[in-house]
MOPAC internal coordinates of N, CA, C and O (Angstrom, degrees):
PM7 1SCF
backbone

  N    0.0000 0     0.00 0     0.00 0    0    0    0
  C    1.4636 1     0.00 0     0.00 0    1    0    0
  C    1.5161 1   107.86 1     0.00 0    2    1    0
  O    1.2310 1   121.43 1   -39.32 1    3    2    1
  N    1.3114 1   114.86 1   140.68 1    3    2    1
  C    1.4540 1   121.15 1  -176.86 1    5    3    2
  C    1.5292 1   111.05 1   -99.36 1    6    5    3
  O    1.2310 1   120.91 1   -21.62 1    7    6    5
  N    1.2943 1   115.87 1   158.38 1    7    6    5
  C    1.4584 1   121.52 1   178.19 1    9    7    6
  C    1.5470 1   111.11 1  -101.14 1   10    9    7
  O    1.2310 1   120.57 1  -164.87 1   11   10    9
  N    1.3027 1   116.52 1    15.13 1   11   10    9
  C    1.4625 1   122.85 1  -179.17 1   13   11   10
  C    1.5347 1   109.03 1   -66.45 1   14   13   11
  O    1.2310 1   120.73 1   -48.40 1   15   14   13
  N    1.3248 1   116.21 1   131.60 1   15   14   13
  C    1.4656 1   120.03 1  -175.70 1   17   15   14
  C    1.5174 1   110.86 1  -121.44 1   18   17   15
  O    1.2310 1   121.33 1   -10.99 1   19   18   17
  N    1.3419 1   115.06 1   169.01 1   19   18   17
  C    1.4635 1   120.22 1   173.32 1   21   19   18
  C    1.5140 1   110.16 1   -60.72 1   22   21   19
  O    1.2310 1   120.46 1   143.41 1   23   22   21
  N    1.3057 1   116.72 1   -36.59 1   23   22   21
  C    1.4855 1   120.40 1   177.97 1   25   23   22
  C    1.5299 1   110.08 1   -61.86 1   26   25   23
  O    1.2310 1   119.65 1   141.33 1   27   26   25
  N    1.3166 1   118.26 1   -38.67 1   27   26   25
  C    1.4573 1   120.69 1   176.34 1   29   27   26
  C    1.5236 1   110.86 1   -62.58 1   30   29   27
  O    1.2310 1   120.52 1   132.35 1   31   30   29
  N    1.3356 1   116.60 1   -47.65 1   31   30   29
  C    1.4423 1   121.50 1   178.47 1   33   31   30
  C    1.5184 1   111.31 1   -60.87 1   34   33   31
  O    1.2310 1   120.87 1   138.35 1   35   34   33
  N    1.3360 1   115.94 1   -41.65 1   35   34   33
  C    1.4650 1   121.22 1   179.18 1   37   35   34
  C    1.5193 1   110.97 1   -59.78 1   38   37   35
  O    1.2310 1   119.81 1   137.82 1   39   38   37
  N    1.3315 1   117.97 1   -42.18 1   39   38   37
  C    1.4765 1   122.44 1   178.04 1   41   39   38
  C    1.5273 1   111.13 1   -64.31 1   42   41   39
  O    1.2310 1   120.41 1   139.23 1   43   42   41
  N    1.3183 1   116.82 1   -40.77 1   43   42   41
  C    1.4676 1   121.26 1   178.46 1   45   43   42
  C    1.5103 1   110.22 1   -63.31 1   46   45   43
  O    1.2310 1   121.12 1   133.16 1   47   46   45
  N    1.3266 1   115.47 1   -46.84 1   47   46   45
  C    1.4586 1   119.59 1  -179.93 1   49   47   46
  C    1.5359 1   111.56 1   -61.32 1   50   49   47
  O    1.2310 1   120.72 1   137.10 1   51   50   49
  N    1.3413 1   116.23 1   -42.90 1   51   50   49
  C    1.4539 1   120.13 1  -179.77 1   53   51   50
  C    1.5395 1   111.23 1   -61.54 1   54   53   51
  O    1.2310 1   120.56 1   139.07 1   55   54   53
  N    1.3288 1   116.54 1   -40.93 1   55   54   53
  C    1.4736 1   121.27 1   179.20 1   57   55   54
  C    1.5070 1   109.95 1   -67.78 1   58   57   55
  O    1.2310 1   119.78 1   134.37 1   59   58   57
  N    1.3014 1   118.02 1   -45.63 1   59   58   57
  C    1.4694 1   121.33 1  -176.84 1   61   59   58
  C    1.5150 1   111.92 1   -68.97 1   62   61   59
  O    1.2310 1   120.14 1   147.96 1   63   62   61
  N    1.3166 1   117.35 1   -32.04 1   63   62   61
  C    1.4751 1   122.18 1  -178.44 1   65   63   62
  C    1.5162 1   111.70 1   -59.96 1   66   65   63
  O    1.2310 1   120.66 1   150.36 1   67   66   65
  N    1.3024 1   116.34 1   -29.64 1   67   66   65
  C    1.4969 1   121.03 1  -177.28 1   69   67   66
  C    1.5137 1   112.70 1  -112.50 1   70   69   67
  O    1.2310 1   121.37 1  -169.78 1   71   70   69
  N    1.3456 1   114.99 1    10.22 1   71   70   69
  C    1.4684 1   116.66 1  -177.90 1   73   71   70
  C    1.5215 1   111.40 1   -76.28 1   74   73   71
  O    1.2310 1   121.29 1   -12.47 1   75   74   73
  N    1.3042 1   115.14 1   167.53 1   75   74   73
  C    1.4559 1   121.84 1   174.22 1   77   75   74
  C    1.4982 1   112.89 1   -93.55 1   78   77   75
  O    1.2310 1   119.99 1  -174.35 1   79   78   77
  N    1.3341 1   117.62 1     5.65 1   79   78   77
  C    1.4382 1   122.96 1  -176.52 1   81   79   78
  C    1.5263 1   111.84 1   -71.71 1   82   81   79
  O    1.2310 1   120.70 1   -70.63 1   83   82   81
  N    1.3031 1   116.27 1   109.37 1   83   82   81
  C    1.4876 1   121.78 1  -178.39 1   85   83   82
  C    1.5433 1   111.73 1   -66.14 1   86   85   83
  O    1.2310 1   120.17 1   160.74 1   87   86   85
  N    1.3196 1   117.27 1   -19.26 1   87   86   85
  C    1.4657 1   121.14 1  -178.46 1   89   87   86
  C    1.5304 1   112.02 1   -92.47 1   90   89   87
  O    1.2310 1   120.15 1   179.08 1   91   90   89
  N    1.3231 1   117.32 1    -0.92 1   91   90   89
  C    1.4700 1   120.61 1  -177.22 1   93   91   90
  C    1.5113 1   111.38 1   -75.58 1   94   93   91
  O    1.2310 1   120.64 1   -62.23 1   95   94   93
  N    1.3421 1   116.39 1   117.77 1   95   94   93
  C    1.4669 1   120.50 1   175.66 1   97   95   94
  C    1.5231 1   110.43 1   -62.52 1   98   97   95
  O    1.2310 1   120.56 1   138.42 1   99   98   97
  N    1.3255 1   116.53 1   -41.58 1   99   98   97
  C    1.4671 1   120.23 1   179.88 1  101   99   98
  C    1.5189 1   110.58 1   -59.34 1  102  101   99
  O    1.2310 1   120.31 1   132.36 1  103  102  101
  N    1.3095 1   117.01 1   -47.64 1  103  102  101
  C    1.4755 1   121.19 1  -179.09 1  105  103  102
  C    1.5026 1   109.87 1   -58.16 1  106  105  103
  O    1.2310 1   120.15 1   132.77 1  107  106  105
  N    1.3419 1   117.31 1   -47.23 1  107  106  105
  C    1.4536 1   121.42 1  -179.31 1  109  107  106
  C    1.5214 1   112.40 1   -63.70 1  110  109  107
  O    1.2310 1   120.89 1   138.61 1  111  110  109
  N    1.3283 1   115.90 1   -41.39 1  111  110  109
  C    1.4622 1   119.38 1  -179.48 1  113  111  110
  C    1.5455 1   110.79 1   -65.88 1  114  113  111
  O    1.2310 1   121.11 1   132.38 1  115  114  113
  N    1.3177 1   115.48 1   -47.62 1  115  114  113
  C    1.4838 1   119.62 1   178.48 1  117  115  114
  C    1.5194 1   110.17 1   -59.53 1  118  117  115
  O    1.2310 1   120.57 1   141.79 1  119  118  117
  N    1.3072 1   116.53 1   -38.21 1  119  118  117
  C    1.4509 1   120.80 1  -179.90 1  121  119  118
  C    1.5319 1   114.06 1   -64.13 1  122  121  119
  O    1.2310 1   120.83 1   160.74 1  123  122  121
  N    1.3084 1   116.02 1   -19.26 1  123  122  121
  C    1.4870 1   121.10 1   177.73 1  125  123  122
  C    1.5275 1   112.80 1   -83.22 1  126  125  123
  O    1.2310 1   120.74 1   171.59 1  127  126  125
  N    1.3157 1   116.20 1    -8.41 1  127  126  125
  C    1.4576 1   121.03 1   174.98 1  129  127  126
  C    1.5123 1   114.64 1    93.50 1  130  129  127
  O    1.2310 1   121.51 1    -5.73 1  131  130  129
  N    1.3128 1   114.72 1   174.27 1  131  130  129
  C    1.4592 1   121.96 1  -173.47 1  133  131  130
  C    1.5192 1   112.80 1   -65.89 1  134  133  131
  O    1.2310 1   119.90 1   144.32 1  135  134  133
  N    1.3557 1   117.80 1   -35.68 1  135  134  133
  C    1.4667 1   119.15 1  -178.66 1  137  135  134
  C    1.5123 1   111.61 1   -61.79 1  138  137  135
  O    1.2310 1   120.26 1   135.51 1  139  138  137
  N    1.3333 1   117.11 1   -44.49 1  139  138  137
  C    1.4659 1   120.45 1  -179.86 1  141  139  138
  C    1.5294 1   110.70 1   -68.37 1  142  141  139
  O    1.2310 1   120.87 1   140.04 1  143  142  141
  N    1.3268 1   115.94 1   -39.96 1  143  142  141
  C    1.4686 1   120.13 1   178.17 1  145  143  142
  C    1.5365 1   110.12 1   -62.78 1  146  145  143
  O    1.2310 1   120.16 1   138.25 1  147  146  145
  N    1.3193 1   117.29 1   -41.75 1  147  146  145
  C    1.4488 1   121.92 1  -179.54 1  149  147  146
  C    1.5323 1   110.06 1   -68.02 1  150  149  147
  O    1.2310 1   120.14 1   141.95 1  151  150  149
  N    1.3319 1   117.34 1   -38.05 1  151  150  149
  C    1.4454 1   120.70 1   176.56 1  153  151  150
  C    1.5429 1   110.20 1   -59.17 1  154  153  151
  O    1.2310 1   120.71 1   132.37 1  155  154  153
  N    1.3241 1   116.25 1   -47.63 1  155  154  153
  C    1.4657 1   119.67 1   178.35 1  157  155  154
  C    1.5194 1   111.65 1   -60.75 1  158  157  155
  O    1.2310 1   120.51 1   139.47 1  159  158  157
  N    1.3164 1   116.63 1   -40.53 1  159  158  157
  C    1.4693 1   120.37 1   176.98 1  161  159  158
  C    1.5189 1   110.51 1   -57.71 1  162  161  159
  O    1.2310 1   120.81 1   132.10 1  163  162  161
  N    1.3181 1   116.06 1   -47.90 1  163  162  161
  C    1.4762 1   119.77 1   179.32 1  165  163  162
  C    1.5164 1   112.90 1   -61.31 1  166  165  163
  O    1.2310 1   119.84 1   139.31 1  167  166  165
  N    1.3287 1   117.91 1   -40.69 1  167  166  165
  C    1.4435 1   121.97 1   178.64 1  169  167  166
  C    1.5298 1   110.31 1   -61.92 1  170  169  167
  O    1.2310 1   121.16 1   137.06 1  171  170  169
  N    1.3248 1   115.38 1   -42.94 1  171  170  169
  C    1.4912 1   118.06 1  -179.36 1  173  171  170
  C    1.5077 1   111.29 1   -69.66 1  174  173  171
  O    1.2310 1   119.85 1   147.46 1  175  174  173
  N    1.3321 1   117.89 1   -32.54 1  175  174  173
  C    1.4656 1   120.41 1   178.51 1  177  175  174
  C    1.5295 1   109.74 1   -65.30 1  178  177  175
  O    1.2310 1   120.47 1   137.42 1  179  178  177
  N    1.3356 1   116.71 1   -42.58 1  179  178  177
  C    1.4561 1   121.14 1   178.77 1  181  179  178
  C    1.5405 1   109.99 1   -64.08 1  182  181  179
  O    1.2310 1   120.93 1   135.96 1  183  182  181
  N    1.3186 1   115.83 1   -44.04 1  183  182  181
  C    1.4602 1   119.10 1  -179.33 1  185  183  182
  C    1.5254 1   110.98 1   -64.17 1  186  185  183
  O    1.2310 1   119.87 1   142.02 1  187  186  185
  N    1.3058 1   117.85 1   -37.98 1  187  186  185
  C    1.4902 1   120.71 1   176.76 1  189  187  186
  C    1.5176 1   110.32 1   -65.65 1  190  189  187
  O    1.2310 1   119.88 1   137.39 1  191  190  189
  N    1.3083 1   117.84 1   -42.61 1  191  190  189
  C    1.4652 1   121.87 1   179.42 1  193  191  190
  C    1.5286 1   110.60 1   -62.27 1  194  193  191
  O    1.2310 1   119.92 1   137.05 1  195  194  193
  N    1.3157 1   117.75 1   -42.95 1  195  194  193
  C    1.4555 1   121.30 1   178.54 1  197  195  194
  C    1.5146 1   111.05 1   -63.94 1  198  197  195
  O    1.2310 1   120.00 1   139.56 1  199  198  197
  N    1.3204 1   117.60 1   -40.44 1  199  198  197
  C    1.4600 1   120.09 1   178.15 1  201  199  198
  C    1.5106 1   110.16 1   -64.44 1  202  201  199
  O    1.2310 1   119.62 1   142.44 1  203  202  201
  N    1.3420 1   118.34 1   -37.56 1  203  202  201
  C    1.4500 1   121.11 1   178.49 1  205  203  202
  C    1.5276 1   110.85 1   -64.75 1  206  205  203
  O    1.2310 1   120.61 1   136.16 1  207  206  205
  N    1.3360 1   116.45 1   -43.84 1  207  206  205
  C    1.4822 1   120.02 1   179.92 1  209  207  206
  C    1.5127 1   109.70 1   -63.69 1  210  209  207
  O    1.2310 1   120.20 1   143.52 1  211  210  209
  N    1.2934 1   117.22 1   -36.48 1  211  210  209
  C    1.4568 1   121.99 1   177.73 1  213  211  210
  C    1.5414 1   113.04 1   -71.54 1  214  213  211
  O    1.2310 1   121.28 1   168.31 1  215  214  213
  N    1.3128 1   115.16 1   -11.69 1  215  214  213
  C    1.4592 1   122.71 1  -176.13 1  217  215  214
  C    1.5276 1   110.38 1    58.21 1  218  217  215
  O    1.2310 1   120.64 1  -140.99 1  219  218  217
  N    1.3296 1   116.38 1    39.01 1  219  218  217
  C    1.4480 1   122.98 1   178.76 1  221  219  218
  C    1.5283 1   107.41 1   -99.81 1  222  221  219
  O    1.2310 1   120.39 1   -84.98 1  223  222  221
  N    1.3138 1   116.86 1    95.02 1  223  222  221
  C    1.4595 1   121.86 1  -174.68 1  225  223  222
  C    1.5244 1   112.21 1   -61.93 1  226  225  223
  O    1.2310 1   119.91 1   139.03 1  227  226  225
  N    1.3133 1   117.79 1   -40.97 1  227  226  225
  C    1.4381 1   120.32 1  -178.12 1  229  227  226
  C    1.5306 1   111.13 1   -66.02 1  230  229  227
  O    1.2310 1   120.38 1   134.72 1  231  230  229
  N    1.3477 1   116.88 1   -45.28 1  231  230  229
  C    1.4414 1   121.63 1   177.96 1  233  231  230
  C    1.5394 1   110.98 1   -64.60 1  234  233  231
  O    1.2310 1   121.15 1   138.87 1  235  234  233
  N    1.3466 1   115.41 1   -41.13 1  235  234  233
  C    1.4560 1   119.37 1   178.99 1  237  235  234
  C    1.5335 1   110.72 1   -63.59 1  238  237  235
  O    1.2310 1   119.67 1   140.88 1  239  238  237
  N    1.2807 1   118.24 1   -39.12 1  239  238  237
  C    1.4329 1   121.47 1   177.42 1  241  239  238
  C    1.5418 1   111.03 1   -60.48 1  242  241  239
  O    1.2310 1   121.01 1   133.05 1  243  242  241
  N    1.3020 1   115.67 1   -46.95 1  243  242  241
  C    1.4896 1   120.54 1   177.78 1  245  243  242
  C    1.5098 1   112.11 1   -62.97 1  246  245  243
  O    1.2310 1   120.62 1   133.97 1  247  246  245
  N    1.3266 1   116.41 1   -46.03 1  247  246  245
  C    1.4341 1   120.59 1  -178.37 1  249  247  246
  C    1.5405 1   111.72 1   -68.42 1  250  249  247
  O    1.2310 1   120.48 1   145.91 1  251  250  249
  N    1.3247 1   116.68 1   -34.09 1  251  250  249
  C    1.4848 1   119.76 1   177.35 1  253  251  250
  C    1.5264 1   109.27 1   -66.25 1  254  253  251
  O    1.2310 1   119.70 1   144.00 1  255  254  253
  N    1.3151 1   118.17 1   -36.00 1  255  254  253
  C    1.4531 1   120.82 1   176.93 1  257  255  254
  C    1.5257 1   110.24 1   -65.32 1  258  257  255
  O    1.2310 1   120.75 1   136.58 1  259  258  257
  N    1.3364 1   116.16 1   -43.42 1  259  258  257
  C    1.4590 1   120.56 1   176.88 1  261  259  258
  C    1.5539 1   109.80 1   -60.75 1  262  261  259
  O    1.2310 1   120.84 1   136.05 1  263  262  261
  N    1.3255 1   116.00 1   -43.95 1  263  262  261
  C    1.4648 1   121.32 1  -177.62 1  265  263  262
  C    1.5116 1   111.30 1   -62.63 1  266  265  263
  O    1.2310 1   120.08 1   134.63 1  267  266  265
  N    1.3209 1   117.46 1   -45.37 1  267  266  265
  C    1.4827 1   120.51 1   178.68 1  269  267  266
  C    1.5196 1   110.46 1   -63.02 1  270  269  267
  O    1.2310 1   120.23 1   136.35 1  271  270  269
  N    1.3281 1   117.17 1   -43.65 1  271  270  269
  C    1.4583 1   121.34 1   178.51 1  273  271  270
  C    1.5597 1   109.17 1   -57.65 1  274  273  271
  O    1.2310 1   121.04 1   128.26 1  275  274  273
  N    1.3096 1   115.62 1   -51.74 1  275  274  273
  C    1.4724 1   118.30 1  -176.93 1  277  275  274
  C    1.5145 1   113.03 1   -67.45 1  278  277  275
  O    1.2310 1   119.96 1   147.57 1  279  278  277
  N    1.3148 1   117.69 1   -32.43 1  279  278  277
  C    1.4824 1   120.36 1   173.51 1  281  279  278
  C    1.5396 1   110.22 1   -61.08 1  282  281  279
  O    1.2310 1   120.76 1   134.37 1  283  282  281
  N    1.3303 1   116.16 1   -45.63 1  283  282  281
  C    1.4542 1   119.55 1  -179.74 1  285  283  282
  C    1.5438 1   111.23 1   -66.15 1  286  285  283
  O    1.2310 1   120.54 1   145.94 1  287  286  285
  N    1.3111 1   116.57 1   -34.06 1  287  286  285
  C    1.4815 1   119.08 1   174.76 1  289  287  286
  C    1.5177 1   110.50 1   -63.71 1  290  289  287
  O    1.2310 1   119.95 1   134.72 1  291  290  289
  N    1.3293 1   117.70 1   -45.28 1  291  290  289
  C    1.4639 1   121.52 1   179.76 1  293  291  290
  C    1.5218 1   110.31 1   -63.39 1  294  293  291
  O    1.2310 1   119.71 1   138.56 1  295  294  293
  N    1.3188 1   118.16 1   -41.44 1  295  294  293
  C    1.4655 1   120.47 1   176.89 1  297  295  294
  C    1.5409 1   109.27 1   -60.85 1  298  297  295
  O    1.2310 1   120.59 1   135.24 1  299  298  297
  N    1.3189 1   116.48 1   -44.76 1  299  298  297
  C    1.4676 1   120.95 1  -178.61 1  301  299  298
  C    1.5204 1   111.05 1   -60.18 1  302  301  299
  O    1.2310 1   120.19 1   128.47 1  303  302  301
  N    1.3150 1   117.24 1   -51.53 1  303  302  301
  C    1.4740 1   121.04 1  -176.28 1  305  303  302
  C    1.5304 1   110.46 1   -69.50 1  306  305  303
  O    1.2310 1   120.12 1   159.79 1  307  306  305
  N    1.3099 1   117.38 1   -20.21 1  307  306  305
  C    1.4712 1   120.73 1   179.63 1  309  307  306
  C    1.5248 1   112.65 1   -93.77 1  310  309  307
  O    1.2310 1   120.79 1   175.71 1  311  310  309
  N    1.3377 1   116.09 1    -4.29 1  311  310  309
  C    1.4705 1   120.68 1   179.13 1  313  311  310
  C    1.5233 1   113.11 1    74.83 1  314  313  311
  O    1.2310 1   120.36 1  -155.31 1  315  314  313
  N    1.3207 1   116.92 1    24.69 1  315  314  313
  C    1.4707 1   120.22 1   177.31 1  317  315  314
  C    1.5288 1   108.43 1  -100.25 1  318  317  315
  O    1.2310 1   120.47 1   -53.44 1  319  318  317
  N    1.2889 1   116.71 1   126.56 1  319  318  317
  C    1.4446 1   123.72 1  -176.20 1  321  319  318
  C    1.5226 1   109.39 1   -80.66 1  322  321  319
  O    1.2310 1   120.89 1   -46.66 1  323  322  321
  N    1.3440 1   115.90 1   133.34 1  323  322  321
  C    1.4575 1   121.16 1   176.71 1  325  323  322
  C    1.5186 1   111.85 1   -57.55 1  326  325  323
  O    1.2310 1   120.69 1   143.84 1  327  326  325
  N    1.3328 1   116.29 1   -36.16 1  327  326  325
  C    1.4482 1   120.24 1   178.20 1  329  327  326
  C    1.5243 1   112.30 1   -59.77 1  330  329  327
  O    1.2310 1   121.43 1   143.39 1  331  330  329
  N    1.3362 1   114.87 1   -36.61 1  331  330  329
  C    1.4707 1   119.19 1   178.22 1  333  331  330
  C    1.5487 1   110.99 1   -66.79 1  334  333  331
  O    1.2310 1   120.89 1   140.41 1  335  334  333
  N    1.3178 1   115.90 1   -39.59 1  335  334  333
  C    1.4663 1   120.04 1   177.19 1  337  335  334
  C    1.5424 1   109.64 1   -64.65 1  338  337  335
  O    1.2310 1   120.41 1   137.32 1  339  338  337
  N    1.3176 1   116.82 1   -42.68 1  339  338  337
  C    1.4426 1   120.04 1   179.80 1  341  339  338
  C    1.5284 1   110.90 1   -65.70 1  342  341  339
  O    1.2310 1   120.09 1   141.82 1  343  342  341
  N    1.3320 1   117.44 1   -38.18 1  343  342  341
  C    1.4557 1   121.10 1   176.41 1  345  343  342
  C    1.5340 1   110.40 1   -62.50 1  346  345  343
  O    1.2310 1   120.40 1   140.29 1  347  346  345
  N    1.2932 1   116.84 1   -39.71 1  347  346  345
  C    1.4782 1   120.96 1   177.22 1  349  347  346
  C    1.5044 1   111.08 1   -63.40 1  350  349  347
  O    1.2310 1   120.71 1   136.21 1  351  350  349
  N    1.3263 1   116.25 1   -43.79 1  351  350  349
  C    1.4667 1   119.22 1   176.44 1  353  351  350
  C    1.5260 1   112.07 1   -62.35 1  354  353  351
  O    1.2310 1   120.81 1   138.31 1  355  354  353
  N    1.3253 1   116.06 1   -41.69 1  355  354  353
  C    1.4643 1   119.87 1   177.76 1  357  355  354
  C    1.5176 1   110.29 1   -61.71 1  358  357  355
  O    1.2310 1   119.82 1   137.48 1  359  358  357
  N    1.2988 1   117.96 1   -42.52 1  359  358  357
  C    1.4770 1   122.41 1   179.58 1  361  359  358
  C    1.5298 1   109.21 1   -60.04 1  362  361  359
  O    1.2310 1   120.71 1   136.58 1  363  362  361
  N    1.3095 1   116.25 1   -43.42 1  363  362  361
  C    1.4591 1   120.31 1  -178.12 1  365  363  362
  C    1.5052 1   114.43 1   -67.99 1  366  365  363
  O    1.2310 1   120.30 1   153.79 1  367  366  365
  N    1.3263 1   117.04 1   -26.21 1  367  366  365
  C    1.4722 1   118.46 1  -179.13 1  369  367  366
  C    1.4937 1   112.39 1   -74.45 1  370  369  367
  O    1.2310 1   119.58 1   168.81 1  371  370  369
  N    1.3267 1   118.40 1   -11.19 1  371  370  369
  C    1.4553 1   121.96 1   177.75 1  373  371  370
  C    1.5048 1   113.46 1   -77.85 1  374  373  371
  O    1.2310 1   119.65 1   179.94 1  375  374  373
  N    1.3122 1   118.27 1    -0.06 1  375  374  373
  C    1.4714 1   122.15 1   179.25 1  377  375  374
  C    1.5072 1   109.80 1  -143.35 1  378  377  375
  O    1.2310 1   120.39 1   -14.04 1  379  378  377
  N    1.3305 1   116.87 1   165.96 1  379  378  377
  C    1.4479 1   117.30 1   178.81 1  381  379  378
  C    1.5275 1   109.11 1   -71.40 1  382  381  379
  O    1.2310 1   120.75 1   -17.87 1  383  382  381
  N    1.3107 1   116.18 1   162.13 1  383  382  381
  C    1.4324 1   122.37 1  -179.28 1  385  383  382
  C    1.5218 1   111.92 1   -60.35 1  386  385  383
  O    1.2310 1   120.81 1   141.43 1  387  386  385
  N    1.3314 1   116.06 1   -38.57 1  387  386  385
  C    1.4549 1   119.53 1   179.00 1  389  387  386
  C    1.5305 1   112.54 1   -70.00 1  390  389  387
  O    1.2310 1   120.64 1   143.69 1  391  390  389
  N    1.3284 1   116.39 1   -36.31 1  391  390  389
  C    1.4675 1   119.73 1   176.81 1  393  391  390
  C    1.5252 1   109.12 1   -67.75 1  394  393  391
  O    1.2310 1   120.29 1   137.36 1  395  394  393
  N    1.3115 1   117.05 1   -42.64 1  395  394  393
  C    1.4417 1   119.68 1  -179.88 1  397  395  394
  C    1.5094 1   112.04 1   -63.09 1  398  397  395
  O    1.2310 1   120.03 1   137.52 1  399  398  397
  N    1.3273 1   117.55 1   -42.48 1  399  398  397
  C    1.4816 1   120.83 1  -179.58 1  401  399  398
  C    1.5209 1   109.46 1   -66.51 1  402  401  399
  O    1.2310 1   119.43 1   141.67 1  403  402  401
  N    1.3450 1   118.69 1   -38.33 1  403  402  401
  C    1.4568 1   121.42 1   179.09 1  405  403  402
  C    1.5197 1   112.14 1   -67.21 1  406  405  403
  O    1.2310 1   119.74 1   156.60 1  407  406  405
  N    1.3250 1   118.10 1   -23.40 1  407  406  405
  C    1.4614 1   121.63 1  -177.29 1  409  407  406
  C    1.5299 1   112.11 1   -82.36 1  410  409  407
  O    1.2310 1   119.78 1   167.21 1  411  410  409
  N    1.3329 1   118.02 1   -12.79 1  411  410  409
  C    1.4547 1   122.77 1  -178.72 1  413  411  410
  C    1.5313 1   110.07 1   -73.37 1  414  413  411
  O    1.2310 1   120.85 1   -33.74 1  415  414  413
  N    1.3422 1   115.98 1   146.26 1  415  414  413
  C    1.4824 1   117.87 1   175.16 1  417  415  414
  C    1.5176 1   109.63 1   -63.38 1  418  417  415
  O    1.2310 1   120.07 1   -38.86 1  419  418  417
  N    1.3064 1   117.48 1   141.14 1  419  418  417
  C    1.4562 1   122.14 1  -179.68 1  421  419  418
  C    1.5208 1   108.77 1   -93.80 1  422  421  419
  O    1.2310 1   121.32 1   -40.42 1  423  422  421
  N    1.3525 1   115.08 1   139.58 1  423  422  421
  C    1.4642 1   121.97 1   178.05 1  425  423  422
  C    1.4954 1   111.61 1   -77.93 1  426  425  423
  O    1.2310 1   120.10 1   180.00 1  427  426  425

């Protein structure tokens, strides 16, 4: 078992996003802007959902990794800090899911 964390991946993405490495996929993706990054995130989410419905654990594992990577890229290009997302998740765990949902502003 590895000790690799989302925070580790977030640091790698942040470094590669601003690198001079012409071969960096992250750099190229970030350079295309938030719309392209968000599109890729959506594609990976759909692929992960399909793998889950198929009950294909191996495919779901791979697609979940892609989904987490692309989510962190979108957060990076949008200027949203992973620590802020984690703090929000921590805040939400202090109440039941129904209580948390009821506390959200309604559209």
